[in-house]
C-alpha positions as CSV (number, residue, x, y, z in Angstrom):
1,X,65.1,203.4,105.6
2,X,67.0,202.8,108.9
3,X,68.3,206.7,108.9
4,X,64.3,208.1,108.3
5,X,63.2,205.8,111.1
6,X,65.8,207.2,113.5
7,X,64.8,210.5,112.6
8,X,61.0,209.9,113.1
9,X,61.8,208.4,116.5
10,X,64.0,211.2,117.6
11,X,61.1,213.6,116.5
12,X,58.7,211.6,118.7
13,X,60.8,211.4,121.9
14,X,61.4,215.0,121.3
15,X,57.8,216.1,121.0
16,X,57.2,214.0,124.0
17,X,59.5,215.8,126.2
18,X,58.5,219.1,124.9
19,X,54.7,218.5,125.5
20,X,54.6,216.3,128.5
21,X,55.4,219.3,130.9
22,X,52.4,221.3,132.0
23,X,51.4,224.6,130.2
24,X,51.3,226.6,133.3
25,X,52.9,226.7,136.8
26,X,52.3,228.7,139.9
27,X,55.5,228.6,142.1
28,X,55.8,230.1,145.6
29,X,59.7,230.9,146.4
30,X,60.9,231.5,149.9
31,X,61.2,234.9,151.6
32,X,62.0,237.5,148.7
33,X,64.2,240.0,150.7
34,X,66.8,237.0,151.2
35,X,69.6,236.0,148.7
36,X,68.3,232.3,148.1
37,X,65.1,233.9,146.5
38,X,66.8,236.8,144.8
39,X,69.8,235.0,143.4
40,X,68.8,231.5,143.1
41,X,65.0,230.6,142.9
42,X,63.9,233.7,140.9
43,X,66.5,233.2,138.4
44,X,65.8,229.6,138.3
45,X,61.8,229.6,137.7
46,X,62.1,232.6,135.4
47,X,65.1,231.7,133.3
48,X,66.6,228.4,133.6
49,X,63.4,226.5,134.1
50,X,61.8,228.4,131.0
51,X,64.9,227.6,128.9
52,X,64.5,224.0,129.3
53,X,60.7,223.7,129.4
54,X,59.8,226.5,126.8
55,X,56.2,225.5,126.7
56,X,55.4,226.0,130.4
57,X,54.7,229.7,131.6
58,X,55.5,230.4,135.3
59,X,53.9,232.7,137.5
60,X,56.2,233.3,140.6
61,X,55.6,235.0,144.2
62,X,57.6,234.9,147.4
63,X,56.2,233.6,150.7
64,X,55.8,237.2,151.7
65,X,53.4,238.0,148.7
66,X,51.3,235.0,149.0
67,X,50.8,236.0,153.0
68,X,50.1,232.3,154.2
69,X,51.4,231.4,157.6
70,X,53.0,228.2,159.1
71,X,51.6,224.9,157.1
72,X,49.3,227.0,155.2
73,X,51.3,227.2,152.1
74,X,51.8,223.5,151.9
75,X,48.1,222.5,152.6
76,X,47.5,224.7,149.1
77,X,50.0,222.9,147.5
78,X,48.7,219.7,148.5
79,X,45.2,220.9,146.9
80,X,47.2,222.1,143.9
81,X,46.5,225.7,144.3
82,X,50.3,226.0,144.1
83,X,52.5,223.8,141.9
84,X,55.6,224.3,143.5
85,X,56.5,225.6,147.0
86,X,59.8,226.6,148.8
87,X,59.3,227.0,152.4
88,X,61.1,226.6,155.7
89,X,60.5,223.0,157.0
90,X,59.9,224.1,160.6
91,X,57.1,226.0,159.6
92,X,55.1,222.9,158.4
93,X,56.0,220.5,161.1
94,X,52.7,220.7,162.8
95,X,51.4,218.9,159.6
96,X,54.4,216.5,159.3
97,X,56.4,215.7,162.4
98,X,58.9,213.5,160.1
99,X,60.1,216.7,158.5
100,X,61.0,218.2,161.9
101,X,63.7,215.5,162.0
102,X,65.5,216.9,159.8
103,X,66.6,220.1,161.6
104,X,66.7,219.6,165.4
105,X,68.4,221.9,167.2
106,X,72.1,221.5,168.2
107,X,72.5,218.9,165.4
108,X,75.7,220.7,164.0
109,X,77.0,223.9,163.7
110,X,79.2,222.8,160.6
111,X,77.8,223.2,157.0
112,X,79.4,220.4,155.6
113,X,77.8,218.1,158.3
114,X,74.6,220.0,157.6
115,X,74.7,219.1,153.9
116,X,75.5,215.3,154.7
117,X,72.1,215.3,157.2
118,X,70.2,216.9,154.5
119,X,71.2,214.5,151.7
120,X,70.8,211.4,154.2
121,X,67.5,212.2,155.2
122,X,66.0,212.6,151.6
123,X,64.3,209.8,151.2
124,X,62.4,210.2,154.8
125,X,61.5,213.5,153.5
126,X,60.3,212.6,150.2
127,X,57.9,210.0,151.8
128,X,56.8,212.5,154.2
129,X,56.1,215.1,151.9
130,X,54.2,212.4,149.5
131,X,52.1,211.1,152.5
132,X,51.3,214.6,154.2
133,X,51.2,216.9,151.2
134,X,50.8,215.0,148.1
135,X,54.0,216.4,146.8
136,X,57.4,215.6,145.2
137,X,61.0,216.7,147.1
138,X,62.9,218.7,144.5
139,X,65.5,219.8,146.7
140,X,66.7,221.2,150.2
141,X,68.9,224.3,150.7
142,X,69.6,226.1,153.9
143,X,69.4,229.7,155.1
144,X,72.7,230.4,157.6
145,X,73.1,228.9,160.7
146,X,70.5,230.0,163.2
147,X,72.0,231.9,166.1
148,X,71.1,234.1,168.8
149,X,70.4,237.8,169.3
150,X,69.9,239.3,172.8
151,X,69.6,242.8,174.3
152,X,71.0,242.2,177.5
153,X,74.5,240.6,178.5
154,X,74.8,237.1,178.2
155,X,77.9,235.0,178.2
156,X,76.7,231.3,177.9
157,X,73.3,229.7,177.6
158,X,72.7,229.2,181.4
159,X,72.2,232.9,181.2
160,X,69.0,232.4,179.3
161,X,67.1,231.0,182.2
162,X,64.1,233.1,182.5
163,X,64.4,235.0,179.2
164,X,61.6,235.3,176.7
165,X,63.2,234.2,173.3
166,X,61.5,234.0,169.9
167,X,62.1,230.7,168.6
168,X,62.7,229.9,165.0
169,X,60.7,226.7,165.0
170,X,58.6,224.3,167.3
171,X,62.0,222.2,168.4
172,X,64.0,225.2,169.2
173,X,61.3,226.3,171.3
174,X,61.4,222.7,173.2
175,X,65.3,223.1,173.4
176,X,64.6,226.7,174.8
177,X,62.2,225.5,177.5
178,X,64.4,222.7,178.3
179,X,67.1,225.3,179.5
180,X,65.0,227.4,181.5
181,X,63.9,230.1,178.6
182,X,60.4,230.9,177.3
183,X,60.0,229.7,173.7
184,X,57.9,232.5,172.1
185,X,56.4,232.1,168.7
186,X,56.3,235.2,166.5
187,X,56.3,236.0,163.0
188,X,60.0,237.3,161.5
189,X,58.7,240.6,160.7
190,X,57.6,241.3,164.2
191,X,60.9,240.5,165.8
192,X,62.6,244.0,165.5
193,X,59.8,246.0,167.2
194,X,59.1,243.3,169.8
195,X,63.1,243.2,170.7
196,X,62.9,247.0,171.0
197,X,60.0,247.3,173.2
198,X,61.1,244.4,175.6
199,X,58.3,242.2,174.4
200,X,61.2,239.6,174.0
201,X,64.7,239.6,175.2
202,X,66.3,237.7,172.6
203,X,65.8,235.9,169.1
204,X,67.0,233.4,166.8
205,X,67.7,233.4,163.0
206,X,70.4,233.6,160.9
207,X,73.2,236.2,161.3
208,X,73.1,237.7,157.8
209,X,69.3,237.7,157.5
210,X,69.1,239.1,161.1
211,X,71.5,242.0,159.7
212,X,69.6,242.8,156.6
213,X,66.3,243.0,158.6
214,X,67.8,245.4,161.3
215,X,67.9,243.1,164.0
216,X,71.6,244.0,164.8
217,X,70.1,247.8,165.7
218,X,67.7,246.4,168.6
219,X,69.8,243.7,170.2
220,X,73.6,244.3,171.5
221,X,74.7,240.5,172.1
222,X,75.3,238.0,169.3
223,X,76.0,234.3,170.1
224,X,76.8,232.4,167.1
225,X,76.2,229.0,168.4
226,X,73.6,227.0,165.8
227,X,70.7,227.0,168.7
228,X,68.1,227.0,165.8
229,X,69.9,224.7,163.2
230,X,70.0,225.6,159.6
231,X,66.0,226.6,158.8
232,X,66.3,224.3,155.7
233,X,64.1,225.5,152.7
234,X,62.1,222.6,151.2
235,X,61.1,223.0,147.3
236,X,58.2,220.7,146.7
237,X,56.1,220.1,143.6
238,X,52.3,218.7,143.9
239,X,52.5,215.3,143.1
240,X,49.7,215.3,140.4
241,X,51.9,218.1,138.4
242,X,55.0,216.2,139.1
243,X,53.1,213.2,137.1
244,X,52.5,215.4,134.0
245,X,56.1,215.6,133.3
246,X,57.6,212.5,131.5
247,X,60.1,210.4,133.2
248,X,62.9,212.0,131.0
249,X,61.4,215.5,132.1
250,X,61.4,214.6,135.4
251,X,65.3,213.5,135.5
252,X,65.9,216.7,133.8
253,X,64.2,219.0,136.1
254,X,65.8,217.3,139.2
255,X,69.2,217.7,137.6
256,X,68.6,221.2,136.7
257,X,67.3,222.4,140.2
258,X,70.3,220.7,141.9
259,X,72.8,222.4,139.4
260,X,71.4,225.9,139.2
261,X,69.5,226.3,142.6
262,X,70.3,223.7,145.4
263,X,73.9,223.5,144.8
264,X,74.9,227.2,144.4
265,X,72.6,227.9,147.5
266,X,74.5,225.7,149.7
267,X,77.7,227.6,148.6
268,X,76.2,230.9,149.1
269,X,74.8,229.8,152.7
270,X,78.4,228.9,153.9
271,X,79.6,232.5,152.8
272,X,76.8,234.3,154.5
273,X,76.9,232.3,157.7
274,X,80.4,234.0,158.1
275,X,79.8,237.4,156.6
276,X,76.8,237.5,159.1
277,X,78.9,237.5,161.9
278,X,81.4,240.1,160.4
279,X,78.6,242.7,159.4
280,X,76.9,242.5,163.0
281,X,79.9,242.7,165.0
282,X,81.7,245.9,163.5
283,X,84.3,243.9,161.2
284,X,84.5,244.3,157.4
285,X,81.2,243.7,155.8
286,X,80.7,243.2,152.1
287,X,76.8,243.9,152.4
288,X,77.1,247.5,153.9
289,X,77.7,249.2,157.2
290,X,78.3,247.0,159.9
291,X,76.6,246.9,163.2
292,X,78.0,247.2,166.5
293,X,77.2,244.1,168.3
294,X,79.3,242.3,170.9
295,X,80.5,238.8,169.7
296,X,80.2,236.2,172.6
297,X,82.7,233.5,172.4
298,X,80.9,230.1,172.1
299,X,81.9,228.0,175.0
300,X,82.8,224.3,174.5
301,X,80.6,223.8,177.8
302,X,77.6,225.2,175.9
303,X,78.2,222.9,172.8
304,X,78.2,219.7,175.3
305,X,75.3,221.4,177.4
306,X,73.2,222.0,174.0
307,X,73.9,218.4,172.7
308,X,73.0,216.8,176.1
309,X,69.6,218.8,176.0
310,X,69.1,217.7,172.1
311,X,69.5,214.0,173.3
312,X,67.7,214.0,176.8
313,X,64.7,216.4,176.0
314,X,64.6,217.4,172.4
315,X,64.7,214.1,170.4
316,X,62.8,212.0,173.1
317,X,59.9,214.7,172.5
318,X,60.3,214.4,168.8
319,X,60.2,210.5,168.9
320,X,56.9,210.6,170.7
321,X,55.1,212.4,167.4
322,X,56.5,210.2,164.8
323,X,56.4,206.4,163.8
324,X,58.7,203.8,164.9
325,X,59.6,203.5,161.3
326,X,60.7,207.2,161.1
327,X,62.8,206.9,164.2
328,X,64.5,203.9,162.7
329,X,65.1,205.9,159.5
330,X,66.6,208.8,161.3
331,X,69.0,206.4,163.3
332,X,69.9,204.9,160.2
333,X,70.9,208.2,158.3
334,X,71.2,211.4,160.3
335,X,71.8,209.4,163.5
336,X,74.9,207.8,162.0
337,X,76.3,211.1,160.9
338,X,76.1,212.9,164.4
339,X,76.5,209.7,166.4
340,X,73.2,210.2,168.3
341,X,70.4,207.4,168.6
342,X,66.9,208.8,168.8
343,X,65.1,206.9,171.4
């Protein structure tokens, strides 16, 4: 009798785990042309997820396919139009300033430290997503370090005074303004033509993504200082959809995303950060023919100047936009890692 009971109980639990998940998921991944989507997001949602949740059908699109700019894609997530969205945190900070604290410019140029920053800020991000977008945090992974592409000669941050520079996010624009440049808001796809026509003088993005998008053909100088941070991609699920999964399924989903999507994305980004520099500056490039940009050596004085600007200009502007509770959480997490107190 005991054996029969255990079998029935096991079948009951199995049945609950199979039928707790929703029957359909509408998923929006990040930029379809980049490796995070092609190598990790798409295989995860179309293969790994379906293996573990065979009764759930997934409809997957990329950010480029849904054609929603800025925070609009997360607003649709909040409404339940989409069930899962992966987008760059900087795109949505106008609707959720707490998220901006994750990727302030010049926090770190080291990917190991970047990972510690993202992990330490997890609970604050999770709460911000819940409050501002009715969503649950599933994972955080970075694009390569956001570096500087310029048409005309530059040897240091001081040379950027008076130049028009496409910023990769709102806090980067504040940073650029603070050093005497003009931060320009412009969609990623518009940048090559804007550089070519002289509408802007420089632009910030990841080295490899800039290479793959032709930025190396319309700019001449590469400054590999992580002015724009890491452009973390935040993956979140609509909270109503999340609550349809059983507790066991929720745990299984989070483990699977970490194992099959988040962790390998971090590993690949470390590789792409170094490879992007090679591919842009005439070195051996595993992605194709290298561009012929001039690599400008990063100066220690610029690192110090950048950090000073972050502490004196960027962080105080951010502090004005968030609650004291968020500032305390930042100081207790990211602040301790980078040895900075937000105030």
